[in-house]
N, C-alpha and C positions, 0 to 999 in steps of 0.2 A: 387835109381839109383846107380849102382856100380861105383867104381873109374874108371874102364876101360871105361864104358859108358860115364862118365863125360869127360874123355880125348878125346874120339871120338867126342863128341858134341862140346867141346872147339875147336878142330881142324877144324871142319866144320864151326864154327862161324868165325874163323880166315881166312879160305879160302874164305868165302863170303866177309868178311870185306876188306881183303887185295888182293884178287884175285890171291893168290899164296900159296904154301906150304912151309914148312921148308926146302925143297930140293932146294930152289932158289939158284942161283949162282951169284946174283948181289951184294951180301954183302961180305965185306972182313972179315977176322978174327977179326980185331979191331971193325968193325961194330957190329958183333955178341956179342962181349964183352960189348960194349956200350948198346946194346939192353937189355942184361941180367942185367946190372947194373940198368938201368931204371926200369925194371920189379921188381927188388928186392927193389928199393927205394919205388915203389908203395906199395909193400907188407908191408914195414915198416910203411908207412903212414896208411895203413889199421889197423895194429896192434895198433898203437898209438890211433886211433879212438876208437877201442874196449876197450883199457885200460881206456879211459875217460868215456866210456859208461857203464862199468861193473856194474852189479846189485848185491850188496852184498847178497841179499836173494837167488840168483841163484848160486852164486859162492863165498861162504864165504872165501875160501882159498885165493882168489884174494885180499880181504881186508887185510889179514894177510901179504901177500907179499907187498902190498902197504904201510902198516904201518911200517913194519920192513925194507923196502927197501933192501931186500936180498932174494935170492931164498929159497924156502922151502927145508928143509932137507929131502932127499929121502932115505938115508941110503943104497944106491946102488940098491934099488928095482926099476926096470923100470916102474912098474905099481903101485907104492905106492899111496895109497888113502889118500888125505888130511884129510878126516874125521877120518881115522884111526890114523893118526899122532896126531891130536888134542885130541883124546880120549885114546891114548896110546895102541891102538889095533895092532895086527900084520899087517904088511905092505901090504899084498896081498889083493886086493879089491874084495869084493863080486860080483862086476859087472863082473869080470872074471870067475864067476861060483863058487867061494869059499863060498859064503853065510855066511860070518863071522858075528856072532851075534854082535849087537851094531853098525854095519855100517849103515850109512844113505842110502846106495844104496840098 
């Protein structure tokens, strides 16, 4: 399912659940800010749950972050591959179509 399809489906669920759309006029500016804060707090709780549940065999770089308690060095590459960093390979990941030899992808 595409991201656009997911947004449409999410909107339909919200309309069924709350009986309205985001075009509603009964909330103040502050109400919208509070709703947003609540949604973001939920997102943080979901992230915390995932951090506790991570499986090292699936995501070995998470174990590195957990042990070192600091973010991985990405050297400015937005798609830097963690297995590249561990093996000293170029930063661009084979998943992006580069097919770098030695990458686990």
